[in-house]
C-alpha positions, 0 to 999 in steps of 0.5 A: 566687942568683948561683951559680944564675944562673951555672949557668943561664946556662952551660947556655944556647945562645949565641943565648939567652945573648945576650938574657940578657947584654943584660938583665943589662947593662941591669940593671947599667946601671940601678944606675949613678950616671947614673940617680941623681937629683940633690939638686935633682931630689929637692927638686923631687919633694918640693916637687911631692908636698907641693903642695896644688894639684898640676898635672897634664898634659893627657890629649892631652899625655900621649897625644902622648908615650905613645900611646893608653891600652889600652881598658878 
């Protein structure tokens, strides 16, 4: 697959190659240690998932962060 990708990328014009390079760089960065959860974060996730009475954010708090949801 890597050979196919390299062959594909080599045929791209420079203006299109830049966006592919940017996407590849973002993908590689997402696998870096900076994106790994710490043992404490993993324990907190496990604790929250195991809760019998989970707490959820209010809709208006979510809307403030992410904006309005798409209309159904």
